[in-house]
C-alpha positions in Angstrom: -11.4 32.8 -71.4 -10.6 28.8 -72.4 -9.4 28.8 -75.7 -7.9 25.8 -77.7 -4.5 26.8 -76.4 -5.7 26.6 -72.7 -7.5 23.2 -73.4 -4.2 21.6 -75.3 -2.1 23.4 -72.4 -4.7 21.7 -69.7 -4.4 18.3 -71.9 -0.3 18.5 -71.8 -0.6 18.8 -68.0 -2.8 15.8 -67.7 -0.4 13.7 -69.8 2.7 14.7 -67.7 0.9 14.2 -64.5 -0.4 10.7 -65.6 3.0 9.9 -67.1 4.7 10.7 -63.9 2.4 8.9 -61.9 2.6 5.8 -63.8 6.4 6.0 -64.0 6.7 6.6 -60.2 4.4 3.6 -59.7 6.5 1.3 -61.8 9.6 2.4 -60.3 8.2 1.7 -56.6 7.0 -1.7 -58.0 10.2 -2.5 -59.3 12.1 -1.7 -56.1 9.8 -3.6 -54.0 10.2 -6.5 -56.0 14.0 -6.1 -55.6 13.7 -6.0 -51.9 11.7 -8.8 -51.9 13.9 -11.1 -54.2 17.0 -10.2 -52.0 15.2 -10.6 -48.8 14.2 -14.2 -50.0 17.6 -14.9 -51.1 18.9 -13.5 -47.6 16.2 -15.8 -45.8 16.9 -19.0 -47.4 20.8 -18.7 -47.5 20.9 -18.1 -43.9 18.5 -21.2 -43.3 20.5 -23.4 -45.4 23.5 -22.5 -43.8 22.3 -22.8 -40.3 21.0 -26.0 -41.0 24.5 -27.0 -42.6 26.5 -25.8 -39.5 24.3 -27.3 -36.9 24.6 -30.7 -38.7 28.2 -30.0 -39.6 30.8 -32.1 -38.0 34.0 -30.3 -37.4 36.3 -33.2 -38.6 34.1 -33.8 -41.6 34.9 -33.3 -45.3 36.4 -29.8 -46.2 34.2 -29.2 -49.2 31.2 -29.0 -46.8 32.9 -26.2 -45.0 33.7 -24.8 -48.4 29.9 -24.9 -49.3 28.9 -23.5 -45.8 31.2 -20.7 -46.4 29.6 -19.9 -49.9 26.3 -19.9 -48.6 27.1 -17.8 -45.8 28.6 -15.4 -48.0 25.8 -15.3 -50.3 23.7 -14.4 -47.7 25.5 -11.7 -46.1 26.2 -10.1 -49.5 22.4 -10.5 -50.4 21.5 -8.6 -47.1 24.2 -6.0 -47.9 22.8 -5.5 -51.2 19.4 -4.8 -49.8 20.3 -2.4 -47.1 22.8 -0.7 -49.3 20.5 0.2 -52.2 17.6 0.8 -49.8 15.2 -0.7 -52.3 12.1 -0.6 -49.6 12.7 2.9 -48.7 13.1 3.7 -52.3 10.0 2.1 -53.2 8.1 3.8 -50.4 9.3 7.0 -51.6 8.2 6.3 -55.2 4.7 5.2 -54.4 4.3 8.3 -52.2 5.4 10.6 -55.4 2.9 8.4 -57.6 0.1 9.5 -55.2 1.2 12.9 -55.5 0.9 12.9 -59.1 -2.4 10.8 -59.0 -3.9 13.7 -56.8 -2.6 16.1 -59.1 -3.7 14.1 -62.4 -7.2 14.1 -60.5 -7.3 17.7 -60.0 -6.4 18.3 -63.8 -9.1 15.8 -64.6 -12.1 17.7 -62.6 -11.0 20.7 -64.5 -11.1 18.9 -68.0 -14.4 17.4 -67.6 -16.0 20.4 -67.3 -17.5 22.2 -70.5 -14.7 25.1 -71.1 -17.3 27.8 -70.7 -18.6 26.6 -67.5 -15.3 26.4 -65.8 -15.3 28.8 -62.9 -11.5 29.6 -62.5 -9.6 31.4 -65.2 -6.9 29.4 -66.8 -3.9 31.3 -66.0 -4.8 31.1 -62.3 -5.4 27.5 -62.8 -2.2 26.7 -64.5 -0.4 28.6 -62.0 -1.8 26.2 -59.4 -0.9 23.3 -61.2 2.6 24.4 -62.0 3.0 25.2 -58.4 1.8 21.5 -57.8 4.5 20.4 -60.2 7.3 22.2 -58.8 6.6 21.2 -55.3 6.2 17.5 -56.3 9.5 17.9 -58.2 11.6 19.7 -55.3 10.5 16.7 -52.9 10.8 13.8 -55.1 13.5 11.1 -55.2 14.6 11.2 -58.6 14.6 8.1 -60.8 17.6 7.7 -63.4 16.8 8.7 -66.8 18.2 5.5 -68.4 16.3 3.1 -66.3 13.3 5.4 -66.7 13.5 5.1 -70.5 14.2 1.3 -70.6 11.7 0.2 -67.6 9.2 2.6 -66.6 8.1 4.0 -69.8 5.1 2.9 -71.9 3.5 4.4 -75.1 0.3 4.5 -73.4 1.2 7.1 -70.7 1.3 9.6 -73.2 -2.4 9.3 -74.2 -5.0 11.5 -72.5 -8.8 10.9 -72.7 -9.2 15.0 -72.4 -7.8 15.0 -76.0 -10.8 12.7 -77.1 -13.2 15.1 -75.3 -11.7 18.1 -76.4 -12.0 17.1 -80.0 -15.8 16.1 -79.3 -16.5 19.5 -78.0 -14.9 21.4 -80.7 -16.8 19.0 -83.1 -20.0 20.0 -81.2 -19.2 23.8 -81.5 -18.5 23.5 -85.4 -21.7 21.5 -86.0 -24.6 22.7 -83.5 
């Protein structure tokens, strides 16, 4: 039997799935942006250093050699940061996790869109399935730093669920037939 408690639990699970989906999407976008920025820096600095070195006169001014060394070092550091922090790999991992949470969110929404007495599955059975899905995703996902998560990937809208409004309307209909 789907009571208010079970419906509120369903709404809570929906909020959590939505929040994690959005958080992992933002993390993926952020890491993908960092990958592209450091990649652009690497390409530009290596192109500039190549151009300077090909036109470089070995007996030329010493400051030109100094500039060439600085640009080449910048290119190497940028490439090392890009590879060391594995921005692209992290971005791919995060977007895969976001897709798993999106799938879970859709499963919850499917159940939430059905009038409670018409739901064919018992709440404890459904919540067991949902909790197993949450646990499976949690075991496989790449963790996001809590500090970065709270400052960069968190938005207040993530904690809203359209299922809350649906549930309130449904309760109102039951009270005022």
